[in-house]
C-alpha positions as CSV (number, residue, x, y, z in Angstrom):
1,M,66.6,9.9,-204.9
2,Q,63.9,11.6,-202.7
3,A,64.2,15.3,-202.3
4,K,65.1,16.6,-198.8
5,I,62.1,18.0,-197.0
6,P,62.7,21.6,-196.1
7,A,62.7,22.4,-192.4
8,G,59.5,23.8,-190.9
9,L,57.0,22.0,-193.1
10,D,54.2,20.1,-191.2
11,R,53.2,16.5,-191.9
12,K,50.6,17.3,-194.7
13,E,52.9,19.8,-196.4
14,S,55.8,17.3,-196.3
15,E,53.6,14.6,-197.9
16,I,52.8,16.9,-200.8
17,Y,56.4,18.2,-201.1
18,R,57.8,14.6,-201.4
19,K,55.8,14.3,-204.7
20,L,57.2,17.6,-206.1
21,D,60.2,18.1,-208.3
22,P,62.3,20.8,-206.5
23,A,64.0,21.6,-209.8
24,R,60.6,22.6,-211.4
25,L,59.2,24.9,-208.7
26,P,57.6,28.1,-210.1
27,R,59.9,31.0,-209.6
28,H,57.1,33.5,-209.1
29,I,53.7,32.8,-207.7
30,A,50.9,35.4,-207.7
31,I,47.8,35.0,-205.5
32,I,44.4,36.7,-205.8
33,M,43.2,36.5,-202.2
34,D,39.4,36.3,-202.4
35,G,36.6,35.1,-200.1
36,N,37.1,37.0,-196.9
37,G,33.5,38.5,-197.0
38,R,31.9,35.1,-197.8
39,W,33.9,33.4,-195.0
40,A,32.6,36.0,-192.5
41,K,29.0,35.8,-193.9
42,R,28.9,32.0,-193.5
43,R,29.7,32.5,-189.8
44,H,27.3,35.4,-189.4
45,L,30.2,37.7,-188.7
46,P,31.0,41.2,-190.0
47,R,33.1,41.4,-193.1
48,V,36.0,42.8,-191.2
49,A,36.2,39.5,-189.3
50,G,37.0,37.8,-192.6
51,H,39.8,40.3,-193.3
52,R,41.2,39.7,-189.8
53,A,41.1,35.9,-190.3
54,G,42.9,36.3,-193.6
55,V,46.1,37.4,-191.8
56,A,46.7,33.8,-190.7
57,A,46.4,32.7,-194.3
58,V,49.0,35.2,-195.4
59,R,51.4,34.1,-192.6
60,S,51.1,30.4,-193.4
61,T,51.4,30.9,-197.2
62,V,54.3,33.3,-197.0
63,E,56.2,31.1,-194.6
64,T,55.7,27.9,-196.7
65,A,56.8,29.7,-199.9
66,A,60.0,30.9,-198.1
67,R,60.7,27.5,-196.7
68,I,60.6,25.7,-200.0
69,G,62.6,28.4,-201.8
70,I,60.1,30.2,-204.0
71,H,61.9,33.2,-205.4
72,A,58.9,35.6,-205.5
73,L,55.4,35.7,-204.1
74,T,53.0,38.5,-205.0
75,L,49.7,38.9,-203.0
76,Y,46.8,41.0,-204.3
77,A,46.0,42.8,-201.1
78,F,44.1,45.9,-202.0
79,S,42.9,47.1,-205.5
80,E,42.2,50.6,-206.7
81,E,38.6,49.5,-207.1
82,N,38.3,48.8,-203.4
83,W,38.2,52.6,-202.7
84,K,34.9,52.8,-204.5
85,K,33.3,49.4,-204.0
86,R,33.9,49.1,-200.2
87,P,32.3,51.1,-197.4
88,K,34.7,53.7,-196.0
89,S,34.6,52.0,-192.6
90,E,35.8,48.8,-194.2
91,V,38.6,50.5,-196.1
92,D,39.7,52.3,-193.0
93,F,39.8,49.0,-191.2
94,L,41.9,47.5,-194.0
95,M,44.4,50.3,-193.7
96,R,44.7,49.8,-190.0
97,L,45.0,46.0,-190.4
98,L,47.8,46.5,-193.0
99,S,49.7,48.7,-190.5
100,R,49.3,46.2,-187.7
101,Y,50.3,43.3,-190.0
102,L,53.5,45.0,-191.1
103,K,54.5,45.7,-187.5
104,A,53.5,42.3,-186.1
105,E,55.0,40.2,-188.9
106,L,58.3,42.0,-189.3
107,P,60.2,39.5,-187.0
108,T,58.7,36.6,-188.9
109,L,59.7,38.1,-192.2
110,N,63.3,38.6,-191.0
111,Q,63.5,35.2,-189.4
112,N,62.5,33.6,-192.8
113,N,64.9,35.9,-194.8
114,I,62.0,37.5,-196.7
115,R,62.4,40.8,-198.4
116,L,59.3,43.0,-198.6
117,E,58.3,45.1,-201.6
118,Y,55.1,46.8,-202.9
119,I,53.4,47.5,-206.2
120,G,50.6,49.9,-206.9
121,R,50.0,53.7,-206.5
122,Q,51.4,53.9,-203.0
123,H,51.4,57.7,-202.9
124,E,47.6,57.6,-202.8
125,L,47.5,55.6,-199.5
126,P,47.2,57.4,-196.1
127,E,50.5,59.0,-195.1
128,A,50.8,57.0,-191.9
129,V,50.4,53.8,-193.8
130,Q,53.0,54.8,-196.3
131,D,55.4,55.5,-193.4
132,R,54.8,52.1,-191.9
133,M,55.3,50.5,-195.4
134,D,58.6,52.3,-195.9
135,W,59.8,51.3,-192.4
136,A,58.9,47.6,-193.1
137,R,60.6,47.6,-196.5
138,E,63.8,49.2,-195.2
139,S,63.8,46.7,-192.3
140,T,63.9,43.7,-194.6
141,A,66.0,45.2,-197.4
142,R,69.0,43.1,-196.6
143,N,67.2,39.8,-196.7
144,T,68.1,37.5,-199.6
145,G,65.3,34.9,-199.7
146,T,61.8,35.1,-201.0
147,V,60.6,38.5,-202.3
148,L,57.2,39.1,-200.9
149,T,55.4,41.8,-202.9
150,L,52.1,43.3,-201.7
151,A,49.9,44.8,-204.4
152,L,48.3,47.8,-202.6
153,N,46.1,50.3,-204.3
154,Y,46.9,48.3,-207.4
155,S,45.3,48.1,-210.9
156,A,46.8,46.4,-213.9
157,R,45.3,49.0,-216.2
158,S,46.7,51.8,-214.1
159,E,50.1,50.0,-214.1
160,L,50.1,50.1,-217.9
161,V,49.1,53.7,-218.0
162,D,51.9,54.6,-215.5
163,A,54.4,52.5,-217.6
164,F,53.5,54.4,-220.8
165,R,53.8,57.7,-219.1
166,S,57.2,56.7,-217.7
167,M,58.3,55.7,-221.2
168,V,57.2,59.1,-222.7
169,N,58.9,61.0,-219.8
170,A,62.1,59.0,-220.3
171,A,62.1,59.7,-224.1
172,S,61.5,63.4,-223.4
173,Q,64.5,63.6,-221.1
174,N,66.6,61.8,-223.7
175,G,66.1,64.3,-226.5
176,G,62.4,64.2,-227.4
177,L,59.6,61.8,-228.5
178,E,61.5,60.8,-231.6
179,H,63.6,58.8,-229.2
180,L,60.6,56.9,-227.9
181,R,61.0,53.2,-228.4
182,I,58.0,51.0,-228.0
183,D,58.4,47.2,-227.7
184,E,57.7,44.5,-225.2
185,D,61.1,44.8,-223.5
186,T,60.7,48.5,-223.0
187,V,57.2,48.2,-221.6
188,G,58.5,45.5,-219.2
189,E,61.3,47.8,-218.0
190,H,58.7,50.4,-216.9
191,L,56.2,48.2,-215.1
192,Y,56.0,48.1,-211.4
193,T,57.3,44.5,-211.5
194,R,60.4,45.3,-213.6
195,D,62.7,43.7,-211.0
196,L,60.7,40.4,-210.9
197,P,60.3,37.6,-213.3
198,D,56.8,37.2,-214.7
199,P,54.6,34.8,-212.6
200,D,54.7,31.2,-213.6
201,L,51.6,30.4,-211.5
202,V,48.6,32.5,-210.5
203,V,46.3,31.2,-207.7
204,R,42.8,32.4,-207.2
205,T,40.9,31.4,-204.0
206,S,37.1,31.2,-203.5
207,G,36.4,29.6,-206.9
208,E,36.0,32.7,-208.9
209,M,37.2,32.4,-212.5
210,R,38.6,35.9,-213.3
211,L,41.8,37.9,-213.0
212,S,40.2,41.0,-211.5
213,N,42.5,43.5,-213.2
214,F,45.6,41.8,-211.6
215,L,49.0,41.7,-213.5
216,L,47.3,41.5,-216.9
217,W,50.6,42.0,-218.8
218,Q,52.7,39.7,-216.6
219,L,50.2,36.8,-216.5
220,A,50.2,36.3,-220.3
221,Y,51.7,32.8,-220.1
222,A,51.0,32.0,-216.4
223,E,49.4,28.8,-215.4
224,I,46.1,29.4,-213.6
225,W,45.0,27.4,-210.6
226,V,41.6,28.1,-209.0
227,T,40.6,26.6,-205.6
228,S,37.2,26.8,-204.0
229,T,38.9,27.4,-200.6
230,L,38.1,30.8,-199.2
231,W,41.2,32.9,-198.4
232,P,40.9,32.8,-194.6
233,D,41.0,29.0,-194.8
234,F,44.0,28.9,-197.2
235,R,47.2,27.6,-195.8
236,G,50.7,26.6,-197.0
237,V,49.4,23.1,-197.8
238,H,47.0,24.6,-200.3
239,L,49.9,26.5,-201.9
240,L,51.7,23.2,-202.3
241,E,48.6,21.6,-203.9
242,G,48.6,24.4,-206.4
243,I,52.3,23.8,-207.2
244,A,51.6,20.1,-207.6
245,E,48.9,20.9,-210.1
246,Y,51.3,23.3,-211.9
247,Q,53.9,20.6,-212.2
248,K,51.4,18.3,-214.0
249,R,51.1,20.8,-216.8
250,E,53.2,21.2,-219.9
251,R,54.1,24.8,-220.6
252,R,54.3,25.5,-224.3
253,Y,54.3,29.3,-224.5
254,G,52.4,29.1,-227.8
255,G,54.5,26.3,-229.2
256,L,54.0,22.6,-229.6
257,N,54.6,19.8,-227.2
258,H,57.0,16.9,-228.0
259,S,54.2,14.6,-229.2
260,D,52.8,17.3,-231.5
261,L,56.1,17.9,-233.1
262,H,56.4,14.3,-234.2
263,A,52.8,13.8,-235.2
264,Q,52.0,12.9,-238.8
265,P,50.5,15.7,-240.9
266,T,46.8,15.5,-241.5
267,N,45.5,15.2,-245.0
268,F,42.6,17.5,-245.8
């Protein structure tokens, strides 16, 4: 029996969705949005033009994820390293673009029942941006569909440092460091993403083959899909292509697949 096509998908998206198994969709997809600068350079435009064009990619990707019922979508929007590696004028533009995005996209987020969250050291962002972020999060807090998480001023190494500090502080308040418990579950409870499942699929655009300090703990067993498409050209159809590739893979989490379990032992 063919799966029902979710409302709102266009023709190309529908063609890909028909081939998917709705019961095996990834619960959490993380995306490293890369290629804005190269997109602009190829068109002899300033880098900020690439960032501006990337907003359409965010909109299309988020809407498609919500329409097909993805539980969580996390977008790597601004890294801690961006403060040092980008000109101040570009960083200032990105902050203004973020504020405009949150205001302009709020009706679409609510229409698609999307709840907005953030990870990263938000307290280091400009106060006006923090206020706009808080406003947008509160305005979507009652939505029950896809959880859209924006990674802003984010670094995976900083996240781990903050988690360890949080663990020590919790132990100190609970009677002293002799009460400090260190195991994987405890670390997970103190990560920024503690309320989310670990990503099943991580997508990287622009063809680069690296994680760029993104969710290093959480991506331990994620499937990685890299596309040469630059982020401003990325759309919901590309997200579905990544999901289709994900569903072709057998996830073993360090174990053996069915054929390996029944293979004859090799004599040495």
